[in-house]
Phi, psi and omega in degrees: 000318180299322179295322180294316180297316179298318178297317181297317180296316179298320180296316181297314180294325180292327182273348182278127178276142179276121181257116178258116183295138178236125180282163179296328178292319179294321178295317179298318180298320179292321179296322178294318179301318177294317181297324179301314180292325178297315180295317179296317179295320179297318180294323176298317178292323178299316179295319181295311180297318180301314181302317180288314183300310182293325178297317179293313183298318179293322182293313183284333177291331182272351183279110185298324184294343182268338186292130179079357181237312176250319179258120176246107184307143178292159179301323175236138180293158178268116182263126184221130179260359178078031177241134172250139186248136170255115183276115188297324184291347179266359184269152172277177185298322182294311181293323178298315179293323179299320179289331174294321178295316182293316183280339183072023182226154169283124184254142176288175180283338182240153181127192186221144169260129185258134180235101179288147182251150182293154177066020179230159186305324186292340188300325183268354184252333183232133179280146177302143177069024175287149177261133176239129180292323178198170174207160176212166182237122177273108185293332181281318181266353181055048183234133174266137177239124181245137176262101184240122181053039177079000180246143177273127177245119182259133181232122178284124182283156177262136181267130174244134182289343181251127182273083177229127179251170176219152177226148172247119181277146176291345185300139176273002177294146178272103181197158175204139181204161177251148180206179181232132178242192181294327184253027178117191183271156177207159174241149179240127177246123179278149181299331181302320182286331175294321182293317185271358172236075181290344180275122182297329178300319183284321176294326178297322179294318179299316180294316179297323179300316180290323176298321179297322177303320181288310184294332179273004175074022184295326182293318178293314182296323183298321179296315180295316180294322177303314182294310182296316181295322179297318179294316179298314181296321179294320178297319179297318181296319180293317183292323184264339184078009180251103184293324182295334181296326179298317180295322181294315179297313181299312182297320182294314181296314183292325179295316179296316181297318180296319179297317179298318179293320180296320180294317179294320178293326175297314183297304182290329176299316177292322181294318177295322178297319178295314180299332183273002175088013180271162179279105186286338177293317176289319182301321184293348181263014182303315182292326177295317179299315180297314183295331184266341185246334184266147177298141181303324182298333180271349186261351187304310183293321182294312182285345175291325180259346178231066184302137183229128179212184183298324180297318180292320178298318179296321179294317179299321178296322178296315180299317178303314181296319179298316181293319180293336176285352178092011180284141175281166179296328178294318180296318181297315179295318183292321186271337186234000000 
């Protein structure tokens, strides 16, 4: 009986979980600690993407053969001083406290944290994580003025003929996409894709690919094709009386159109990557790297919009060979 009782007592204690009480203050402190590392990691990815993005944008803007054919300058140039702003009033308590830890200062509820980007004028004038009470942009002189520690810092912006902006999302999802906002086009790079593409050559191809979607007018065309295809599919459904046929026609047309756009974005994406001085042989293997190293659950959205198969890989290898042979983009299009 004693053995049974002893066994029962041991069993109960073995199955009992040890509960260590955590106060709300301790939990908040831990959340801030996590947020500090998230912000620092995000800024590192922001700097990396920025370095690649500006290098590509400057390279293709300077390429004479693209002007008026692939690159059509915006009505107004895009002025950028290479500063990203974190608006304090939009932050929650955890992120606000995290930035206080990073800056080592008590921060007000209003104002901006400034993050200078590499290869841009602001990098030598403003320290990372500086606090600015306010800033403004002089449209005539194209100068940004920041009020930092009671002093005005003026930064002359750089003009880009193409109005394309970029953002780095905090999301760990593996994705990148191009879109259009009120102030022009932009691309979004998620932190997840930065993590699983540690090679700059491959990340450069992903960024160039999205820029190519914008420069080739794919976003505008997609809206028009969506509308026309939808009308056509509806007409077929009415004429035949088969509603499912409309969905089949719509899906088929859009899939073909999407594949054509992806192929064109691959071609110009690799060419832009080449113009920017990156290794296109390594760059062309970006999708292979993602497919072999990243969890499938994180790749669903990316591969849904960037389908990858043996045919696409074979096409990318061909483009690499054509470029390495010294062919211009005009020759490749004309001959192939």
